[in-house]
N, CA, C, O and the ligand as a Tripos MOL2 file, in Angstrom:
@<TRIPOS>MOLECULE
protein
  277   275    70     0     0
PROTEIN
NO_CHARGES

@<TRIPOS>ATOM
      1 N         113.1570   46.1380  125.2450 N.3       1 MET1
      2 CA        112.1550   46.1130  126.5790 C.3       1 MET1
      3 C         112.5080   46.9220  127.4440 C.2       1 MET1
      4 O         113.2070   46.4600  128.3460 O.2       1 MET1
      5 N         112.1920   48.2690  127.4840 N.am      2 PRO2
      6 CA        112.8930   49.1320  128.5600 C.3       2 PRO2
      7 C         112.3030   48.6910  129.9620 C.2       2 PRO2
      8 O         112.9270   48.8680  131.0080 O.2       2 PRO2
      9 N         111.0840   48.1180  129.9020 N.am      3 ASP3
     10 CA        110.5710   47.5760  131.4090 C.3       3 ASP3
     11 C         111.3460   46.5320  132.1050 C.2       3 ASP3
     12 O         111.5800   46.4850  133.3120 O.2       3 ASP3
     13 N         111.7260   45.6760  131.1630 N.am      4 ASP4
     14 CA        112.4750   44.6600  131.6010 C.3       4 ASP4
     15 C         113.8480   45.0900  132.3860 C.2       4 ASP4
     16 O         114.2720   44.7240  133.4830 O.2       4 ASP4
     17 N         114.4490   46.1040  131.3130 N.am      5 MET5
     18 CA        115.8940   46.6390  131.8240 C.3       5 MET5
     19 C         115.6210   47.4690  133.0940 C.2       5 MET5
     20 O         116.4450   47.3890  134.0060 O.2       5 MET5
     21 N         114.5900   48.2210  133.2290 N.am      6 ASP6
     22 CA        114.4140   48.7740  134.5120 C.3       6 ASP6
     23 C         114.1490   48.0150  135.6420 C.2       6 ASP6
     24 O         114.6040   48.3820  136.7250 O.2       6 ASP6
     25 N         113.3770   46.8610  135.5310 N.am      7 ARG7
     26 CA        113.2220   45.8280  136.5910 C.3       7 ARG7
     27 C         114.5780   45.2220  136.9940 C.2       7 ARG7
     28 O         114.8780   45.0250  138.1720 O.2       7 ARG7
     29 N         115.2840   44.9730  136.0770 N.am      8 ALA8
     30 CA        116.5090   44.2480  136.4880 C.3       8 ALA8
     31 C         117.6530   45.1200  137.1300 C.2       8 ALA8
     32 O         118.4900   44.6860  137.9220 O.2       8 ALA8
     33 N         117.5480   46.6770  136.5760 N.am      9 THR9
     34 CA        118.2780   47.3010  137.2010 C.3       9 THR9
     35 C         117.9220   47.5740  138.7480 C.2       9 THR9
     36 O         118.7230   47.6860  139.6760 O.2       9 THR9
     37 N         116.5570   47.6510  138.7890 N.am     10 ALA10
     38 CA        116.1650   47.9780  140.2570 C.3      10 ALA10
     39 C         116.5800   46.6600  141.0920 C.2      10 ALA10
     40 O         117.2650   46.7250  142.1120 O.2      10 ALA10
     41 N         116.1450   45.5970  140.6060 N.am     11 LEU11
     42 CA        116.5810   44.3790  141.3340 C.3      11 LEU11
     43 C         117.9840   44.3180  141.8480 C.2      11 LEU11
     44 O         118.3290   43.9810  142.9810 O.2      11 LEU11
     45 N         118.8060   44.7240  140.7710 N.am     12 THR12
     46 CA        120.3190   44.6850  141.1140 C.3      12 THR12
     47 C         120.5880   45.7160  142.1540 C.2      12 THR12
     48 O         121.2760   45.3860  143.1190 O.2      12 THR12
     49 N         120.1410   46.8790  142.0680 N.am     13 GLU13
     50 CA        120.3240   47.9100  142.9670 C.3      13 GLU13
     51 C         119.9200   47.4360  144.6310 C.2      13 GLU13
     52 O         120.5650   47.4250  145.6800 O.2      13 GLU13
     53 N         118.7470   47.1260  144.3190 N.am     14 ALA14
     54 CA        118.2980   46.5600  145.7030 C.3      14 ALA14
     55 C         118.9890   45.5320  146.3590 C.2      14 ALA14
     56 O         119.1340   45.5170  147.5820 O.2      14 ALA14
     57 N         119.4220   44.6730  145.6030 N.am     15 HIS15
     58 CA        120.2750   43.5350  146.2560 C.3      15 HIS15
     59 C         121.6080   44.2350  146.6040 C.2      15 HIS15
     60 O         122.1800   43.9210  147.6480 O.2      15 HIS15
     61 N         122.0530   45.0340  145.8990 N.am     16 HIS16
     62 CA        123.5880   45.6280  146.2740 C.3      16 HIS16
     63 C         123.1500   46.5410  147.4940 C.2      16 HIS16
     64 O         123.8820   46.4860  148.4820 O.2      16 HIS16
     65 N         122.1270   47.3120  147.5410 N.am     17 ALA17
     66 CA        122.0280   48.1940  148.7890 C.3      17 ALA17
     67 C         121.7190   47.1780  150.0220 C.2      17 ALA17
     68 O         122.0430   47.5240  151.1580 O.2      17 ALA17
     69 N         121.1170   45.9730  149.8020 N.am     18 GLU18
     70 CA        120.8850   45.0850  150.9080 C.3      18 GLU18
     71 C         122.1690   44.5860  151.4130 C.2      18 GLU18
     72 O         122.4330   44.5920  152.6160 O.2      18 GLU18
     73 N         123.0740   44.1000  150.3930 N.am     19 SER19
     74 CA        124.4480   43.6410  150.9090 C.3      19 SER19
     75 C         125.1510   44.6040  151.5930 C.2      19 SER19
     76 O         125.7440   44.3230  152.6350 O.2      19 SER19
     77 N         125.1520   45.8180  151.0770 N.am     20 LEU20
     78 CA        125.9420   46.9550  151.6820 C.3      20 LEU20
     79 C         125.4700   47.1850  153.2450 C.2      20 LEU20
     80 O         126.1480   47.3500  154.2590 O.2      20 LEU20
     81 N         124.0200   47.1300  153.0450 N.am     21 GLY21
     82 CA        123.4200   47.2750  154.5040 C.3      21 GLY21
     83 C         123.9530   46.2040  155.5120 C.2      21 GLY21
     84 O         124.3030   46.4780  156.6600 O.2      21 GLY21
     85 N         123.9730   45.1120  155.0280 N.am     22 ALA22
     86 CA        124.3680   44.0490  156.0020 C.3      22 ALA22
     87 C         125.7180   44.2720  156.4940 C.2      22 ALA22
     88 O         125.9770   44.1250  157.6890 O.2      22 ALA22
     89 N         126.5910   44.6180  155.6390 N.am     23 VAL23
     90 CA        128.1140   44.6840  155.9160 C.3      23 VAL23
     91 C         128.1770   45.8060  156.7470 C.2      23 VAL23
     92 O         128.9290   45.7500  157.7200 O.2      23 VAL23
     93 N         127.5080   46.8340  156.5350 N.am     24 THR24
     94 CA        127.6510   48.0320  157.4930 C.3      24 THR24
     95 C         127.0450   47.6900  158.8030 C.2      24 THR24
     96 O         127.5890   48.0460  159.8480 O.2      24 THR24
     97 N         125.9880   47.0450  158.7880 N.am     25 ARG25
     98 CA        125.4650   46.5520  160.2590 C.3      25 ARG25
     99 C         126.4440   45.8300  160.9060 C.2      25 ARG25
    100 O         126.6540   45.9780  162.1100 O.2      25 ARG25
    101 N         127.1370   44.9670  160.1260 N.am     26 GLN26
    102 CA        128.0260   43.9860  160.9600 C.3      26 GLN26
    103 C         129.2860   44.7480  161.4040 C.2      26 GLN26
    104 O         129.8650   44.4870  162.4580 O.2      26 GLN26
    105 N         129.6710   45.6790  160.5670 N.am     27 LEU27
    106 CA        130.9760   46.4650  161.0700 C.3      27 LEU27
    107 C         130.3220   47.2760  162.2280 C.2      27 LEU27
    108 O         130.9190   47.2330  163.3040 O.2      27 LEU27
    109 N         129.3510   47.8970  162.1690 N.am     28 ARG28
    110 CA        128.9940   49.0230  163.1690 C.3      28 ARG28
    111 C         128.4260   48.2290  164.5520 C.2      28 ARG28
    112 O         128.4930   48.8170  165.6320 O.2      28 ARG28
    113 N         127.9000   46.9500  164.4700 N.am     29 GLN29
    114 CA        127.5180   46.4130  165.4370 C.3      29 GLN29
    115 C         127.8310   44.8560  165.5740 C.2      29 GLN29
    116 O         127.0480   43.9800  165.2080 O.2      29 GLN29
    117 N         129.0530   44.6320  166.1380 N.am     30 PRO30
    118 CA        129.2550   43.0900  166.1680 C.3      30 PRO30
    119 C         128.6060   42.3530  167.0720 C.2      30 PRO30
    120 O         128.2520   42.9070  168.1130 O.2      30 PRO30
    121 N         128.3590   41.1510  166.8870 N.am     31 GLY31
    122 CA        127.5700   40.3240  167.4320 C.3      31 GLY31
    123 C         126.2070   40.2460  166.6670 C.2      31 GLY31
    124 O         126.1520   40.3710  165.4430 O.2      31 GLY31
    125 N         125.0300   40.0160  167.5120 N.am     32 THR32
    126 CA        123.6990   39.7920  166.8740 C.3      32 THR32
    127 C         122.9150   41.1980  167.0460 C.2      32 THR32
    128 O         122.7730   41.5970  168.2020 O.2      32 THR32
    129 N         122.4330   41.9250  166.0630 N.am     33 PRO33
    130 CA        121.6060   42.9660  166.2720 C.3      33 PRO33
    131 C         120.2030   42.5170  166.7310 C.2      33 PRO33
    132 O         119.4220   43.3630  167.1650 O.2      33 PRO33
    133 N         119.9020   41.3960  166.6620 N.am     34 ASP34
    134 CA        118.5460   41.0540  167.1870 C.3      34 ASP34
    135 C         118.4190   40.3770  168.3970 C.2      34 ASP34
    136 O         119.2860   39.5700  168.7310 O.2      34 ASP34
    137 N         117.3960   40.6140  169.1340 N.am     35 CYS35
    138 CA        117.0020   40.0220  170.4860 C.3      35 CYS35
    139 C         117.3140   38.4570  170.4970 C.2      35 CYS35
    140 O         116.6960   37.6780  169.7720 O.2      35 CYS35
    141 N         118.2250   38.0940  171.2920 N.am     36 GLN36
    142 CA        118.4890   36.7400  171.4730 C.3      36 GLN36
    143 C         117.4100   35.9800  172.0680 C.2      36 GLN36
    144 O         117.4580   34.7500  172.0750 O.2      36 GLN36
    145 N         116.2320   36.7580  172.6750 N.am     37 VAL37
    146 CA        115.2840   35.9370  173.4520 C.3      37 VAL37
    147 C         113.9420   35.7630  172.4520 C.2      37 VAL37
    148 O         113.3240   34.7040  172.3370 O.2      37 VAL37
    149 N         113.6490   36.8820  171.8270 N.am     38 CYS38
    150 CA        112.3780   36.8310  170.8990 C.3      38 CYS38
    151 C         112.8310   36.8910  169.5520 C.2      38 CYS38
    152 O         112.0430   36.4360  168.7230 O.2      38 CYS38
    153 N         114.0730   37.4110  169.0730 N.am     39 GLY39
    154 CA        114.3870   37.4170  167.8280 C.3      39 GLY39
    155 C         114.0780   38.8120  167.0460 C.2      39 GLY39
    156 O         114.3450   38.9990  165.8590 O.2      39 GLY39
    157 N         113.5360   39.6530  167.8210 N.am     40 GLU40
    158 CA        113.0410   40.9570  167.2270 C.3      40 GLU40
    159 C         114.2230   41.7650  167.1510 C.2      40 GLU40
    160 O         115.0770   41.6660  168.0320 O.2      40 GLU40
    161 N         114.3770   42.6560  166.0630 N.am     41 PRO41
    162 CA        115.3980   43.7720  166.1170 C.3      41 PRO41
    163 C         115.4410   44.4910  167.1510 C.2      41 PRO41
    164 O         114.3980   44.9930  167.5710 O.2      41 PRO41
    165 N         116.7790   44.7230  167.8590 N.am     42 ILE42
    166 CA        116.7750   45.7720  169.0210 C.3      42 ILE42
    167 C         116.6700   46.9730  168.4020 C.2      42 ILE42
    168 O         117.1930   47.1050  167.2950 O.2      42 ILE42
    169 N         116.0100   48.0010  168.9830 N.am     43 PRO43
    170 CA        115.8540   49.3300  168.6260 C.3      43 PRO43
    171 C         117.0370   49.9850  168.5400 C.2      43 PRO43
    172 O         117.9250   49.5550  169.2750 O.2      43 PRO43
    173 N         117.3370   51.0670  167.7230 N.am     44 GLU44
    174 CA        118.6660   51.7020  167.5740 C.3      44 GLU44
    175 C         119.1160   52.4750  168.8070 C.2      44 GLU44
    176 O         120.2470   52.4800  169.2950 O.2      44 GLU44
    177 N         117.8820   53.2170  169.2840 N.am     45 ARG45
    178 CA        118.0370   54.0230  170.4450 C.3      45 ARG45
    179 C         118.5070   53.1260  171.6380 C.2      45 ARG45
    180 O         119.2980   53.6360  172.4310 O.2      45 ARG45
    181 N         118.1400   51.9790  171.8170 N.am     46 ARG46
    182 CA        118.7090   51.1340  172.8420 C.3      46 ARG46
    183 C         120.1250   50.6130  172.5410 C.2      46 ARG46
    184 O         120.9250   50.4120  173.4550 O.2      46 ARG46
    185 N         120.4090   50.4090  171.3110 N.am     47 ARG47
    186 CA        121.7420   49.9000  170.9150 C.3      47 ARG47
    187 C         122.5720   51.0450  171.2620 C.2      47 ARG47
    188 O         123.6660   50.8160  171.7770 O.2      47 ARG47
    189 N         122.1270   52.4960  171.0080 N.am     48 LYS48
    190 CA        123.1430   53.3850  171.1880 C.3      48 LYS48
    191 C         123.5020   53.5980  172.7520 C.2      48 LYS48
    192 O         124.6220   53.9200  173.1490 O.2      48 LYS48
    193 N         122.3880   53.3710  173.5700 N.am     49 GLU49
    194 CA        122.6800   53.4290  175.0550 C.3      49 GLU49
    195 C         123.0560   52.6040  175.6040 C.2      49 GLU49
    196 O         123.4730   52.7810  176.7490 O.2      49 GLU49
    197 N         123.0640   51.2900  174.9800 N.am     50 LEU50
    198 CA        123.5340   50.0450  175.6910 C.3      50 LEU50
    199 C         124.1850   49.1540  174.3830 C.2      50 LEU50
    200 O         123.6260   48.1650  173.9080 O.2      50 LEU50
    201 N         125.3360   49.6500  173.9560 N.am     51 PRO51
    202 CA        126.0560   48.8470  172.6920 C.3      51 PRO51
    203 C         125.9710   47.3220  172.6910 C.2      51 PRO51
    204 O         125.7030   46.5880  171.7400 O.2      51 PRO51
    205 N         126.3400   46.9040  174.3290 N.am     52 SER52
    206 CA        126.2560   45.6280  174.5240 C.3      52 SER52
    207 C         125.0320   44.8100  174.6420 C.2      52 SER52
    208 O         125.1070   43.5990  174.8520 O.2      52 SER52
    209 N         123.8590   45.4560  174.5100 N.am     53 ALA53
    210 CA        122.8880   44.8940  174.6480 C.3      53 ALA53
    211 C         122.4460   43.8910  173.6620 C.2      53 ALA53
    212 O         122.5660   44.1220  172.4590 O.2      53 ALA53
    213 N         121.8790   42.6520  174.1600 N.am     54 ARG54
    214 CA        121.6060   41.3780  173.3350 C.3      54 ARG54
    215 C         120.2820   41.0360  173.2710 C.2      54 ARG54
    216 O         119.9110   40.0910  172.5750 O.2      54 ARG54
    217 N         119.4470   41.7730  173.9900 N.am     55 THR55
    218 CA        117.9770   41.5550  173.9110 C.3      55 THR55
    219 C         117.2270   43.1240  173.6980 C.2      55 THR55
    220 O         117.8180   44.1960  173.8230 O.2      55 THR55
    221 N         116.0940   42.9820  173.4220 N.am     56 CYS56
    222 CA        115.0840   43.9670  173.3220 C.3      56 CYS56
    223 C         114.7180   44.5240  174.7470 C.2      56 CYS56
    224 O         114.8580   43.7870  175.7230 O.2      56 CYS56
    225 N         114.2470   45.8240  174.8890 N.am     57 THR57
    226 CA        113.7250   46.2310  176.0460 C.3      57 THR57
    227 C         112.8030   45.3320  176.7920 C.2      57 THR57
    228 O         112.9650   45.1280  177.9950 O.2      57 THR57
    229 N         111.9120   44.8310  176.1580 N.am     58 PRO58
    230 CA        110.7500   44.0440  177.1930 C.3      58 PRO58
    231 C         111.4710   42.9050  177.6330 C.2      58 PRO58
    232 O         111.3580   42.7000  178.8420 O.2      58 PRO58
    233 N         112.2270   42.0530  176.9640 N.am     59 CYS59
    234 CA        113.0710   40.9260  177.1870 C.3      59 CYS59
    235 C         114.1820   41.0590  178.3350 C.2      59 CYS59
    236 O         114.4800   40.2280  179.1930 O.2      59 CYS59
    237 N         114.6810   42.2570  178.1260 N.am     60 GLN60
    238 CA        115.6310   42.8140  179.0940 C.3      60 GLN60
    239 C         114.8500   42.8690  180.4460 C.2      60 GLN60
    240 O         115.2490   42.1600  181.3700 O.2      60 GLN60
    241 N         113.8480   43.6060  180.5970 N.am     61 GLN61
    242 CA        113.1280   43.9450  181.7440 C.3      61 GLN61
    243 C         112.6480   42.7610  182.3700 C.2      61 GLN61
    244 O         112.7320   42.5900  183.5860 O.2      61 GLN61
    245 N         112.0570   41.7890  181.4420 N.am     62 ALA62
    246 CA        111.7690   40.3890  181.7940 C.3      62 ALA62
    247 C         112.9170   39.4780  182.5440 C.2      62 ALA62
    248 O         112.6890   38.7200  183.4870 O.2      62 ALA62
    249 N         114.0380   39.6780  182.0070 N.am     63 MET63
    250 CA        115.1670   38.9520  182.6410 C.3      63 MET63
    251 C         115.5690   39.6890  183.8940 C.2      63 MET63
    252 O         115.8950   38.9730  184.8410 O.2      63 MET63
    253 N         115.5990   40.8920  184.0510 N.am     64 GLU64
    254 CA        115.8390   41.8030  185.2140 C.3      64 GLU64
    255 C         114.8900   41.4880  186.2990 C.2      64 GLU64
    256 O         115.2210   41.3750  187.4790 O.2      64 GLU64
    257 N         113.5210   41.3330  185.7730 N.am     65 THR65
    258 CA        112.6890   41.0330  186.8940 C.3      65 THR65
    259 C         112.7240   39.6250  187.5480 C.2      65 THR65
    260 O         112.4940   39.4130  188.7390 O.2      65 THR65
    261 N         113.0300   38.7160  186.6440 N.am     66 ARG66
    262 CA        113.3880   37.3670  186.9530 C.3      66 ARG66
    263 C         114.7710   37.2120  187.7650 C.2      66 ARG66
    264 O         114.8390   36.2770  188.5640 O.2      66 ARG66
    265 N         115.7520   37.9730  187.6290 N.am     67 ARG67
    266 CA        116.8700   37.8920  188.3620 C.3      67 ARG67
    267 C         116.6900   38.3320  189.8600 C.2      67 ARG67
    268 O         117.1090   37.7100  190.8370 O.2      67 ARG67
    269 N         115.9550   39.5790  189.8680 N.am     68 VAL68
    270 CA        115.6160   39.9940  191.0440 C.3      68 VAL68
    271 C         115.0580   39.2940  192.0730 C.2      68 VAL68
    272 O         115.3560   39.3920  193.2630 O.2      68 VAL68
    273 N         114.1030   38.4680  191.4960 N.am     69 ARG69
    274 CA        113.1860   37.4880  192.4650 C.3      69 ARG69
    275 C         113.9530   36.2460  192.6620 C.2      69 ARG69
    276 O         113.4910   35.3380  193.3520 O.2      69 ARG69
    277 ZN        113.0670   40.5290  172.8670 Zn       70 ZN70
@<TRIPOS>BOND
     1     1     2 1
     2     2     3 1
     3     3     4 2
     4     3     5 am
     5     5     6 1
     6     6     7 1
     7     7     8 2
     8     7     9 am
     9     9    10 1
    10    10    11 1
    11    11    12 2
    12    11    13 am
    13    13    14 1
    14    14    15 1
    15    15    16 2
    16    15    17 am
    17    17    18 1
    18    18    19 1
    19    19    20 2
    20    19    21 am
    21    21    22 1
    22    22    23 1
    23    23    24 2
    24    23    25 am
    25    25    26 1
    26    26    27 1
    27    27    28 2
    28    27    29 am
    29    29    30 1
    30    30    31 1
    31    31    32 2
    32    31    33 am
    33    33    34 1
    34    34    35 1
    35    35    36 2
    36    35    37 am
    37    37    38 1
    38    38    39 1
    39    39    40 2
    40    39    41 am
    41    41    42 1
    42    42    43 1
    43    43    44 2
    44    43    45 am
    45    45    46 1
    46    46    47 1
    47    47    48 2
    48    47    49 am
    49    49    50 1
    50    50    51 1
    51    51    52 2
    52    51    53 am
    53    53    54 1
    54    54    55 1
    55    55    56 2
    56    55    57 am
    57    57    58 1
    58    58    59 1
    59    59    60 2
    60    59    61 am
    61    61    62 1
    62    62    63 1
    63    63    64 2
    64    63    65 am
    65    65    66 1
    66    66    67 1
    67    67    68 2
    68    67    69 am
    69    69    70 1
    70    70    71 1
    71    71    72 2
    72    71    73 am
    73    73    74 1
    74    74    75 1
    75    75    76 2
    76    75    77 am
    77    77    78 1
    78    78    79 1
    79    79    80 2
    80    79    81 am
    81    81    82 1
    82    82    83 1
    83    83    84 2
    84    83    85 am
    85    85    86 1
    86    86    87 1
    87    87    88 2
    88    87    89 am
    89    89    90 1
    90    90    91 1
    91    91    92 2
    92    91    93 am
    93    93    94 1
    94    94    95 1
    95    95    96 2
    96    95    97 am
    97    97    98 1
    98    98    99 1
    99    99   100 2
   100    99   101 am
   101   101   102 1
   102   102   103 1
   103   103   104 2
   104   103   105 am
   105   105   106 1
   106   106   107 1
   107   107   108 2
   108   107   109 am
   109   109   110 1
   110   110   111 1
   111   111   112 2
   112   111   113 am
   113   113   114 1
   114   114   115 1
   115   115   116 2
   116   115   117 am
   117   117   118 1
   118   118   119 1
   119   119   120 2
   120   119   121 am
   121   121   122 1
   122   122   123 1
   123   123   124 2
   124   123   125 am
   125   125   126 1
   126   126   127 1
   127   127   128 2
   128   127   129 am
   129   129   130 1
   130   130   131 1
   131   131   132 2
   132   131   133 am
   133   133   134 1
   134   134   135 1
   135   135   136 2
   136   135   137 am
   137   137   138 1
   138   138   139 1
   139   139   140 2
   140   139   141 am
   141   141   142 1
   142   142   143 1
   143   143   144 2
   144   143   145 am
   145   145   146 1
   146   146   147 1
   147   147   148 2
   148   147   149 am
   149   149   150 1
   150   150   151 1
   151   151   152 2
   152   151   153 am
   153   153   154 1
   154   154   155 1
   155   155   156 2
   156   155   157 am
   157   157   158 1
   158   158   159 1
   159   159   160 2
   160   159   161 am
   161   161   162 1
   162   162   163 1
   163   163   164 2
   164   163   165 am
   165   165   166 1
   166   166   167 1
   167   167   168 2
   168   167   169 am
   169   169   170 1
   170   170   171 1
   171   171   172 2
   172   171   173 am
   173   173   174 1
   174   174   175 1
   175   175   176 2
   176   175   177 am
   177   177   178 1
   178   178   179 1
   179   179   180 2
   180   179   181 am
   181   181   182 1
   182   182   183 1
   183   183   184 2
   184   183   185 am
   185   185   186 1
   186   186   187 1
   187   187   188 2
   188   187   189 am
   189   189   190 1
   190   190   191 1
   191   191   192 2
   192   191   193 am
   193   193   194 1
   194   194   195 1
   195   195   196 2
   196   195   197 am
   197   197   198 1
   198   198   199 1
   199   199   200 2
   200   199   201 am
   201   201   202 1
   202   202   203 1
   203   203   204 2
   204   203   205 am
   205   205   206 1
   206   206   207 1
   207   207   208 2
   208   207   209 am
   209   209   210 1
   210   210   211 1
   211   211   212 2
   212   211   213 am
   213   213   214 1
   214   214   215 1
   215   215   216 2
   216   215   217 am
   217   217   218 1
   218   218   219 1
   219   219   220 2
   220   219   221 am
   221   221   222 1
   222   222   223 1
   223   223   224 2
   224   223   225 am
   225   225   226 1
   226   226   227 1
   227   227   228 2
   228   227   229 am
   229   229   230 1
   230   230   231 1
   231   231   232 2
   232   231   233 am
   233   233   234 1
   234   234   235 1
   235   235   236 2
   236   235   237 am
   237   237   238 1
   238   238   239 1
   239   239   240 2
   240   239   241 am
   241   241   242 1
   242   242   243 1
   243   243   244 2
   244   243   245 am
   245   245   246 1
   246   246   247 1
   247   247   248 2
   248   247   249 am
   249   249   250 1
   250   250   251 1
   251   251   252 2
   252   251   253 am
   253   253   254 1
   254   254   255 1
   255   255   256 2
   256   255   257 am
   257   257   258 1
   258   258   259 1
   259   259   260 2
   260   259   261 am
   261   261   262 1
   262   262   263 1
   263   263   264 2
   264   263   265 am
   265   265   266 1
   266   266   267 1
   267   267   268 2
   268   267   269 am
   269   269   270 1
   270   270   271 1
   271   271   272 2
   272   271   273 am
   273   273   274 1
   274   274   275 1
   275   275   276 2
@<TRIPOS>SUBSTRUCTURE
     1 MET1         2 RESIDUE 1 A MET
     2 PRO2         6 RESIDUE 1 A PRO
     3 ASP3        10 RESIDUE 1 A ASP
     4 ASP4        14 RESIDUE 1 A ASP
     5 MET5        18 RESIDUE 1 A MET
     6 ASP6        22 RESIDUE 1 A ASP
     7 ARG7        26 RESIDUE 1 A ARG
     8 ALA8        30 RESIDUE 1 A ALA
     9 THR9        34 RESIDUE 1 A THR
    10 ALA10       38 RESIDUE 1 A ALA
    11 LEU11       42 RESIDUE 1 A LEU
    12 THR12       46 RESIDUE 1 A THR
    13 GLU13       50 RESIDUE 1 A GLU
    14 ALA14       54 RESIDUE 1 A ALA
    15 HIS15       58 RESIDUE 1 A HIS
    16 HIS16       62 RESIDUE 1 A HIS
    17 ALA17       66 RESIDUE 1 A ALA
    18 GLU18       70 RESIDUE 1 A GLU
    19 SER19       74 RESIDUE 1 A SER
    20 LEU20       78 RESIDUE 1 A LEU
    21 GLY21       82 RESIDUE 1 A GLY
    22 ALA22       86 RESIDUE 1 A ALA
    23 VAL23       90 RESIDUE 1 A VAL
    24 THR24       94 RESIDUE 1 A THR
    25 ARG25       98 RESIDUE 1 A ARG
    26 GLN26      102 RESIDUE 1 A GLN
    27 LEU27      106 RESIDUE 1 A LEU
    28 ARG28      110 RESIDUE 1 A ARG
    29 GLN29      114 RESIDUE 1 A GLN
    30 PRO30      118 RESIDUE 1 A PRO
    31 GLY31      122 RESIDUE 1 A GLY
    32 THR32      126 RESIDUE 1 A THR
    33 PRO33      130 RESIDUE 1 A PRO
    34 ASP34      134 RESIDUE 1 A ASP
    35 CYS35      138 RESIDUE 1 A CYS
    36 GLN36      142 RESIDUE 1 A GLN
    37 VAL37      146 RESIDUE 1 A VAL
    38 CYS38      150 RESIDUE 1 A CYS
    39 GLY39      154 RESIDUE 1 A GLY
    40 GLU40      158 RESIDUE 1 A GLU
    41 PRO41      162 RESIDUE 1 A PRO
    42 ILE42      166 RESIDUE 1 A ILE
    43 PRO43      170 RESIDUE 1 A PRO
    44 GLU44      174 RESIDUE 1 A GLU
    45 ARG45      178 RESIDUE 1 A ARG
    46 ARG46      182 RESIDUE 1 A ARG
    47 ARG47      186 RESIDUE 1 A ARG
    48 LYS48      190 RESIDUE 1 A LYS
    49 GLU49      194 RESIDUE 1 A GLU
    50 LEU50      198 RESIDUE 1 A LEU
    51 PRO51      202 RESIDUE 1 A PRO
    52 SER52      206 RESIDUE 1 A SER
    53 ALA53      210 RESIDUE 1 A ALA
    54 ARG54      214 RESIDUE 1 A ARG
    55 THR55      218 RESIDUE 1 A THR
    56 CYS56      222 RESIDUE 1 A CYS
    57 THR57      226 RESIDUE 1 A THR
    58 PRO58      230 RESIDUE 1 A PRO
    59 CYS59      234 RESIDUE 1 A CYS
    60 GLN60      238 RESIDUE 1 A GLN
    61 GLN61      242 RESIDUE 1 A GLN
    62 ALA62      246 RESIDUE 1 A ALA
    63 MET63      250 RESIDUE 1 A MET
    64 GLU64      254 RESIDUE 1 A GLU
    65 THR65      258 RESIDUE 1 A THR
    66 ARG66      262 RESIDUE 1 A ARG
    67 ARG67      266 RESIDUE 1 A ARG
    68 VAL68      270 RESIDUE 1 A VAL
    69 ARG69      274 RESIDUE 1 A ARG
    70 ZN70       277 GROUP 0 **** ****
């Protein structure tokens, strides 16, 4: 059954890649890579500009607006 073999290999590779990606992400970005307010992933550009960012841009702006007032 070549089809079954291929599927099993693809699944294993996908799972492996996913695990590696999760580890790499944790090493590169300690803390949470997702916005703590809305749970959306923080854009990579924003994380590069502000590595300590814990929120996405709209949520950060909303918090800053709230803080000013
Ligand atoms: Zn957000």
